[in-house]
C-alpha positions as CSV (number, residue, x, y, z in Angstrom):
1,X,0.0,0.0,0.0
2,X,3.0,2.3,0.5
3,X,3.6,2.2,-3.2
4,X,0.0,3.1,-4.0
5,X,0.0,6.0,-1.6
6,X,3.3,7.2,-3.1
7,X,1.7,7.1,-6.5
8,X,-1.4,9.0,-5.3
9,X,0.9,11.7,-3.9
10,X,2.7,12.0,-7.2
11,X,-0.5,12.0,-9.3
12,X,-2.0,14.8,-7.2
13,X,1.3,16.8,-7.1
14,X,1.7,16.5,-10.9
15,X,-1.8,17.8,-11.5
16,X,-0.9,21.4,-10.5
17,X,-1.8,22.8,-13.9
18,X,-5.3,21.5,-13.6
19,X,-5.7,23.0,-10.1
20,X,-4.3,26.4,-11.2
21,X,-6.4,26.6,-14.3
22,X,-9.6,25.6,-12.5
23,X,-8.9,28.1,-9.7
24,X,-8.3,30.9,-12.2
25,X,-11.6,30.1,-14.1
26,X,-13.6,29.9,-10.8
27,X,-12.2,33.2,-9.6
28,X,-12.3,35.1,-12.8
29,X,-15.4,33.9,-14.6
30,X,-18.2,36.4,-14.7
31,X,-21.8,36.3,-16.0
32,X,-24.3,39.0,-16.7
33,X,-28.1,39.1,-17.0
34,X,-31.0,38.1,-14.6
35,X,-29.9,34.5,-14.5
36,X,-26.2,33.9,-14.0
37,X,-24.1,30.7,-13.8
38,X,-22.6,29.9,-10.4
39,X,-18.8,30.1,-10.3
40,X,-18.9,26.8,-8.4
41,X,-19.9,25.0,-11.5
42,X,-16.5,25.7,-13.0
43,X,-14.9,23.5,-10.3
44,X,-16.1,20.6,-12.5
45,X,-13.4,21.6,-15.0
46,X,-10.9,19.9,-12.7
47,X,-12.7,16.6,-13.1
48,X,-12.5,17.0,-16.9
49,X,-8.9,18.0,-17.1
50,X,-7.3,15.6,-14.5
51,X,-7.7,12.3,-16.5
52,X,-5.7,13.8,-19.4
53,X,-2.7,14.3,-17.1
54,X,-3.1,10.9,-15.4
55,X,-3.3,9.1,-18.7
56,X,-1.0,11.0,-21.1
57,X,1.7,12.3,-18.6
58,X,1.8,10.4,-15.4
59,X,1.4,6.8,-16.8
60,X,4.7,7.0,-18.7
61,X,6.5,8.7,-15.9
62,X,5.4,6.2,-13.3
63,X,6.1,3.1,-15.5
64,X,9.7,4.4,-16.0
65,X,10.0,4.8,-12.3
66,X,9.1,1.1,-11.9
67,X,5.5,1.4,-10.7
68,X,3.3,-1.6,-11.5
69,X,0.2,-1.1,-13.7
70,X,-2.0,-2.4,-10.8
71,X,-0.6,0.2,-8.3
72,X,-0.9,2.9,-11.0
73,X,-4.6,2.1,-11.6
74,X,-5.5,1.8,-7.9
75,X,-3.7,5.1,-7.3
76,X,-5.7,6.7,-10.1
77,X,-9.0,5.5,-8.6
78,X,-8.0,6.8,-5.1
79,X,-7.0,10.1,-6.6
80,X,-10.2,10.4,-8.5
81,X,-12.2,9.7,-5.3
82,X,-10.3,12.3,-3.4
83,X,-10.8,14.9,-6.2
84,X,-14.5,14.1,-6.6
85,X,-15.0,14.7,-2.9
86,X,-13.0,17.9,-3.0
87,X,-14.7,19.3,-6.0
88,X,-18.1,18.4,-4.7
89,X,-17.3,20.1,-1.3
90,X,-15.9,23.2,-3.1
91,X,-19.0,23.6,-5.3
92,X,-21.4,22.9,-2.4
93,X,-19.7,25.6,-0.2
94,X,-19.8,28.1,-3.1
95,X,-23.5,27.3,-3.6
96,X,-24.2,27.8,0.1
97,X,-21.9,30.8,0.9
98,X,-21.2,32.7,-2.3
99,X,-24.3,32.2,-4.6
100,X,-26.7,33.9,-2.0
101,X,-24.6,37.1,-2.3
102,X,-26.3,37.9,-5.7
103,X,-29.8,38.9,-4.5
104,X,-30.6,40.8,-7.7
105,X,-29.8,37.8,-9.9
106,X,-30.9,34.2,-10.0
107,X,-27.8,32.0,-9.7
108,X,-27.9,28.7,-11.5
109,X,-25.9,25.8,-10.1
110,X,-25.6,22.4,-11.7
111,X,-26.8,20.8,-8.4
112,X,-30.1,22.6,-8.9
113,X,-30.2,21.8,-12.6
114,X,-29.7,18.1,-11.9
115,X,-32.4,18.2,-9.2
116,X,-30.0,16.9,-6.6
117,X,-30.7,19.7,-4.1
118,X,-34.3,18.5,-3.8
119,X,-32.9,15.9,-1.5
120,X,-31.1,18.4,0.7
121,X,-27.7,19.9,0.3
122,X,-25.8,17.0,2.0
123,X,-27.4,14.3,-0.2
124,X,-26.9,16.6,-3.2
125,X,-23.2,16.8,-2.4
126,X,-23.0,13.0,-2.1
127,X,-24.7,12.6,-5.5
128,X,-22.4,15.1,-7.0
129,X,-19.3,13.2,-5.6
130,X,-20.3,9.9,-7.2
131,X,-21.3,11.5,-10.5
132,X,-18.0,13.3,-10.8
133,X,-16.1,10.0,-9.9
134,X,-18.0,8.3,-12.6
135,X,-17.1,11.0,-15.1
136,X,-13.4,10.9,-14.3
137,X,-13.2,7.1,-14.6
138,X,-15.1,7.2,-17.9
139,X,-12.7,9.8,-19.3
140,X,-9.7,7.8,-18.0
141,X,-10.8,4.7,-19.8
142,X,-11.8,6.5,-23.0
143,X,-8.4,8.3,-23.1
144,X,-6.5,5.1,-22.3
145,X,-8.1,3.4,-25.3
146,X,-7.1,6.1,-27.9
147,X,-3.9,4.5,-29.1
148,X,-5.7,1.3,-30.0
149,X,-8.2,0.4,-32.7
150,X,-11.0,-0.2,-30.2
151,X,-10.5,3.3,-28.9
152,X,-11.2,4.8,-32.3
153,X,-14.1,2.4,-32.7
154,X,-15.6,3.6,-29.4
155,X,-15.2,7.2,-30.5
156,X,-17.0,6.4,-33.8
157,X,-19.8,4.7,-31.9
158,X,-20.3,7.7,-29.6
159,X,-20.3,10.1,-32.5
160,X,-22.7,7.9,-34.4
161,X,-25.1,7.7,-31.4
162,X,-25.2,11.5,-31.0
163,X,-25.6,12.1,-34.8
164,X,-28.3,9.4,-35.2
165,X,-30.2,9.7,-31.9
166,X,-30.4,13.5,-31.7
167,X,-32.5,14.3,-34.8
168,X,-34.9,11.4,-34.4
169,X,-37.6,12.2,-31.7
170,X,-38.0,8.6,-30.5
171,X,-34.3,7.9,-30.3
172,X,-33.8,11.4,-28.8
173,X,-36.1,10.4,-25.9
174,X,-34.0,7.3,-25.3
175,X,-30.9,9.4,-25.1
176,X,-32.6,12.0,-22.9
177,X,-33.8,9.2,-20.6
178,X,-30.3,7.9,-20.3
179,X,-28.9,11.3,-19.2
180,X,-31.9,11.7,-16.8
181,X,-30.8,8.4,-15.1
182,X,-27.1,9.1,-14.8
183,X,-27.2,12.8,-14.2
184,X,-30.6,14.6,-14.0
185,X,-31.9,12.2,-11.4
186,X,-33.7,13.4,-8.2
187,X,-33.9,9.8,-6.9
188,X,-30.8,9.9,-4.7
189,X,-30.6,6.1,-4.0
190,X,-31.1,5.2,-7.6
191,X,-28.6,7.8,-8.9
192,X,-25.9,6.8,-6.4
193,X,-26.4,3.1,-7.1
194,X,-26.2,3.6,-10.9
195,X,-23.1,5.8,-10.5
196,X,-21.4,3.1,-8.4
197,X,-22.3,0.3,-10.8
198,X,-21.1,2.3,-13.8
199,X,-17.9,3.3,-12.0
200,X,-17.3,-0.4,-11.2
201,X,-18.0,-1.5,-14.8
202,X,-15.7,1.3,-16.2
203,X,-13.0,0.4,-13.7
204,X,-13.1,-3.2,-14.9
205,X,-12.9,-2.0,-18.5
206,X,-10.0,0.2,-17.5
207,X,-8.1,-2.7,-16.1
208,X,-8.6,-4.7,-19.3
209,X,-7.3,-1.8,-21.4
210,X,-4.4,-1.2,-19.1
211,X,-3.2,-4.8,-19.4
212,X,-2.8,-4.3,-23.2
213,X,-1.2,-0.8,-22.8
214,X,2.5,-0.3,-23.4
215,X,4.9,2.6,-23.2
């Protein structure tokens, strides 16, 4: 476990650019109008950027340092869990403490859009944490597949789904229903369970991809 925690420390330390860019966007982003976007939403940028560094930068570095693929992947999962919790906490605090300071404007936060806050702010934070964890693992697996033929095939399938399902009403309803289940879901128990199941399935897929991956 010492090796895993050493990898976690290195992964988080090497992710400074993501932290800095996210912090700058959160602090500097401005909106105008009667309805404004909460700056807390921009903390999600960290969840999107992090897998790129873990996959394209840290993997090679850690393999050259003698880390095992198993320890690397476990370290990534732990790091994603820590970041998901941290991002969720940051956005929740901004929603509670900063958003109410705009009395003349309606502040839109993704936790409200996703209907998570209907279950109370604490449960909303838990739902947000598991959703972000799911997103980061998905991006990690997708990015890890890119050098291989099945990665390009997966990209093609996703693009085809969007292009085919979006213009056809019946298929668009199916696509909308999928996003309502994994994201726009007010049922906390169902949403958390689905996020955990998808995270587990994606983690298994990530291990399979990692076994085939080389430097």
